C-alpha positions in Angstrom: 100.9 36.8 95.1 98.8 39.7 96.3 98.6 40.5 100.0 95.2 41.0 101.8 94.5 44.2 103.6 95.2 42.5 106.8 98.6 41.2 105.6 99.5 44.6 104.3 98.9 46.2 107.8 101.1 43.5 109.4 103.8 44.0 106.9 103.8 47.7 107.7 104.0 46.8 111.5 106.9 44.4 110.9 108.8 47.1 109.0 108.2 49.6 111.9 109.2 47.0 114.5 112.5 46.4 112.7 113.3 50.1 113.0 111.8 50.7 116.4 113.8 52.6 119.0 113.3 51.9 122.7 110.9 54.1 124.8 112.6 56.8 126.9 111.7 54.9 130.0 113.2 51.6 128.7 116.4 53.4 127.6 116.7 55.0 131.0 116.1 51.8 132.9 118.6 50.0 130.6 121.3 52.5 131.6 120.4 52.3 135.2 120.5 48.4 135.2 123.9 48.5 133.3 125.3 50.9 135.8 124.3 48.8 138.8 125.6 45.7 137.0 129.0 47.3 136.5 129.2 48.0 140.2 127.8 44.9 141.9 127.5 42.3 139.1 130.6 40.5 140.4 128.6 39.5 143.5 126.4 37.3 141.3 127.8 33.8 140.8 128.4 33.9 137.0 130.1 30.5 137.1 126.9 28.9 138.4 124.4 30.9 136.2 125.9 30.2 132.7 125.9 26.3 132.9 122.5 26.3 134.7 120.8 28.4 132.1 122.3 26.4 129.2 121.2 23.1 130.9 117.6 24.6 131.3 117.5 25.7 127.6 118.7 22.1 126.6 115.9 20.5 128.6 113.2 22.9 127.4 114.1 22.4 123.8 113.4 18.6 124.2 109.8 19.3 125.4 107.2 18.5 122.9 105.0 21.6 122.7 103.2 20.9 119.5 100.3 18.9 120.8 98.4 21.6 122.6 98.7 24.1 119.7 97.5 21.5 117.2 94.5 20.7 119.5 93.7 24.3 120.0 93.7 24.8 116.2 91.7 21.8 115.6 94.3 20.2 113.2 96.1 16.8 113.2 99.6 18.3 113.2 100.9 21.8 113.4 102.4 21.3 109.9 98.9 21.9 108.6 99.1 25.5 109.9 101.7 26.4 107.2 98.8 26.6 104.7 96.6 28.9 107.0 96.4 32.5 106.1 98.3 35.0 108.3 95.2 36.3 110.2 94.2 32.8 111.3 97.7 32.1 112.7 97.8 35.4 114.4 94.4 34.6 116.1 96.1 31.5 117.6 98.9 33.6 119.0 96.5 36.0 120.6 94.9 33.1 122.5 98.2 32.1 124.1 100.1 35.4 124.2 98.4 37.2 127.2 98.4 34.0 129.2 102.1 33.3 128.6 103.0 36.9 129.3 101.1 36.9 132.6 102.5 33.5 133.6 106.1 34.8 133.1 105.5 38.1 134.9 103.7 36.4 137.8 106.4 33.8 138.4 109.1 36.5 138.1 107.2 38.9 140.5 106.9 36.2 143.2 110.5 35.3 142.8 111.4 38.9 143.9 109.9 38.3 147.3 113.0 36.2 148.6 115.5 38.7 147.1 118.7 37.8 145.1 118.7 34.2 146.3 115.3 33.3 145.0 115.9 35.3 141.7 119.0 33.1 141.0 117.1 30.0 141.9 114.2 31.1 139.5 116.5 31.6 136.5 116.3 28.0 135.2 112.5 28.2 135.5 112.4 31.5 133.6 114.7 30.1 131.0 112.4 27.2 130.4 109.5 29.5 130.2 111.2 31.6 127.6 112.0 28.6 125.4 108.6 27.1 125.6 107.0 30.5 124.9 109.1 31.0 121.7 108.4 27.4 120.5 104.6 27.8 121.1 104.5 31.1 119.1 106.3 29.4 116.2 103.9 26.4 116.4 101.0 28.8 115.7 102.5 29.5 112.3 103.2 25.8 111.5 106.8 25.6 112.6 108.0 22.7 114.8 111.5 24.3 115.7 113.0 20.9 116.2 115.5 21.0 113.4 119.2 20.4 114.1 119.9 24.1 114.5 116.9 24.9 116.8 119.2 25.7 119.7 120.9 28.4 117.7 117.6 29.7 116.3 116.0 30.0 119.8 118.9 31.6 121.4 119.1 34.2 118.6 115.4 34.9 119.1 116.0 35.5 122.9 118.8 38.1 122.2 116.6 39.7 119.5 113.8 40.0 122.0 115.5 42.6 124.1 117.8 44.1 121.5 117.4 48.0 121.4 120.0 48.9 118.7 118.4 48.8 115.2 121.7 47.8 113.5 122.3 44.9 115.9 118.6 43.8 115.5 119.1 43.6 111.7 122.2 41.5 112.2 120.3 39.1 114.4 117.4 38.8 111.9 120.0 38.1 109.2 121.4 35.2 111.2 117.9 33.8 111.7 117.3 34.0 107.9 120.6 32.1 107.4 119.6 29.4 109.8 116.2 29.1 108.1 117.7 28.7 104.6 120.1 26.0 105.3 122.6 24.4 107.8 125.6 26.5 108.9 129.0 25.0 109.6 129.3 23.7 113.1 132.4 25.9 113.7 130.5 29.1 112.7 127.5 28.2 114.8 129.8 27.4 117.8 131.6 30.8 117.5 128.4 32.8 117.1 126.6 30.8 119.8 129.3 31.5 122.4 128.8 35.2 121.9 125.1 34.9 122.1 125.2 32.6 125.2 127.4 35.2 127.0 124.8 37.9 126.1 122.0 35.8 127.4 123.7 35.1 130.7 124.7 38.8 131.2 121.0 39.7 130.4 119.6 37.4 133.0 122.1 38.5 135.6 121.6 42.2 134.8 117.9 41.6 135.6 118.7 40.4 139.1 121.2 43.0 140.2 118.4 45.7 140.6 117.8 43.8 143.9 120.7 45.8 145.3 118.9 49.1 144.8 116.7 49.7 147.9 112.9 50.2 147.5 113.0 51.2 143.9 114.9 48.1 142.8 112.1 45.5 143.2 109.6 47.7 141.2 112.1 48.2 138.5 112.9 44.4 138.4 109.2 43.6 138.0 108.7 46.2 135.3 111.7 44.8 133.4 110.4 41.2 133.7 107.1 42.5 132.2 108.9 44.2 129.5 111.1 41.3 128.8 108.2 38.8 128.3 106.1 41.5 126.3 109.0 42.1 123.9 109.7 38.4 123.5 106.2 37.7 122.4 106.2 40.7 119.9 109.6 39.6 118.6 108.6 35.9 118.0 105.4 37.0 116.4 107.1 39.4 113.9 109.7 36.9 113.0 107.3 34.1 112.4 104.8 36.4 110.6 107.4 37.3 108.0 108.7 33.7 107.7 105.1 32.5 107.2 104.5 35.0 104.4 107.7 34.2 102.7 106.9 30.5 102.8 103.5 31.2 101.3 105.3 32.9 98.4 103.7 36.4 99.2 107.0 38.3 99.7 110.7 37.9 99.7 111.8 40.4 102.4 110.5 43.2 104.5 112.7 46.2 104.8 112.9 48.4 107.9 110.7 51.5 107.9 112.6 54.5 106.6 111.4 56.6 109.5 112.3 55.1 112.9 109.8 55.6 115.7 110.3 55.4 119.4 108.3 52.9 121.4 105.5 54.6 123.6 106.4 54.9 127.2 102.7 55.7 128.0 101.5 52.5 126.4 104.2 50.4 128.1 103.2 51.9 131.5 99.5 51.3 130.8 100.3 47.6 130.0 102.5 47.2 133.0 99.9 48.8 135.3 97.2 46.4 134.0 99.4 43.4 134.5 100.5 44.6 138.0 96.9 44.8 139.0 96.4 41.3 137.7 99.5 40.0 139.4 98.5 41.5 142.8 94.9 40.2 142.4 96.3 36.8 141.6 98.4 36.7 144.6 95.4 37.7 146.9 93.1 35.2 145.2 95.8 32.4 145.3 96.6 33.1 149.0 92.9 33.3 150.1 92.1 30.2 148.0 95.0 28.2 149.3 94.3 29.0 153.0 90.5 28.7 152.6 90.4 25.4 150.7 93.2 23.9 152.9 91.2 24.8 156.0 88.0 23.5 154.5 89.7 20.1 153.7 90.9 19.9 157.4 87.4 20.7 158.6 85.8 18.1 156.3 88.3 15.5 157.7 88.0 16.3 161.5 84.7 18.2 161.9 82.5 16.8 159.1 79.3 18.7 159.8 81.1 22.1 159.8 83.2 21.2 156.7 80.2 20.1 154.7 78.2 23.1 155.8 80.8 25.6 154.7 81.6 23.7 151.5 78.0 23.4 150.4 77.2 27.0 151.5 80.2 28.3 149.5 79.2 26.3 146.4 75.5 27.6 146.6 76.7 31.2 147.1 78.9 30.9 144.1 76.1 29.6 142.0 73.6 32.4 143.2 76.3 35.1 142.6 76.8 33.9 139.1 73.1 34.0 138.4 72.7 37.5 139.9 75.6 38.8 137.8 74.1 37.3 134.6 70.7 38.8 135.4 72.3 42.2 136.1 74.4 42.0 132.9 71.2 41.2 130.9 69.4 44.2 132.4 72.3 46.5 131.7 72.6 45.3 128.1 68.9 45.9 127.6 68.7 49.3 129.3 72.0 50.9 128.6 73.6 48.8 125.8 76.5 47.9 128.1 77.4 44.8 130.0 79.9 43.1 132.2 82.4 41.1 130.0 
């Protein structure tokens, strides 16, 4: 079956991703985090983290995340998406990817405020977000991910999401393919899962130990959280894109690109800066809104004339501001061919 122009471009991108080397910044931060982990990692309660993460994974895997994707796509069940072409499925991912990435980064960033204690407390929440994110991306291509070996499949995807060695990446992709093609023996899954679960636990802990580095540590931790969710989305998308094309009978396998390229540090920093501005603005907006609406509620309760006046004045100001912005936007589009989007 012939590939469309769009599908050919995606196949080329998947091949490039399979051979992709980490950016110089990512490689340097990885070495720094590993060095800090070797020195202070023992201060983090490993015995608590491991079981807590596994329990969070187990609970997240039970959550039915198919309904919202099916509703977004306008289909009765996500199984219908298996017959969609790749471009349609990718468009669904685009609708959820940035929101999920921002949610993960925002929650992770706010957990940094309380230091190591809140970082550890936030681990189960982050673990849940990771599982739900991977399932939702898979749903966009028609996959329920509720089969018997979903646990092994999702955990393999997590490790794959932040794997920087090409050879190891290909090993993990091979494991996913074997899980897709048929059930593996329980003993084999258990042995492989133990190794992968240890890697996941170490990865989560390694992300927290940067708290021990004064000043720079928090910024590095926030950047690594951004990088973590960003890479997870890309990884899930590439894996399910290839699986979708295989199931449509359009190809058998996508080989890694012969010429390995390094991920762009500049593009990563640009994306991080954009999301950092968003997260900071979100914090300001949330704080101002929480205090403002809380105060307004109290005024309406105890000083009704003042509360009603402020509430109605705010609502009218918001409506007038929207109208003024729309008028300005129309004028700019007409005069200069630009507008506020």
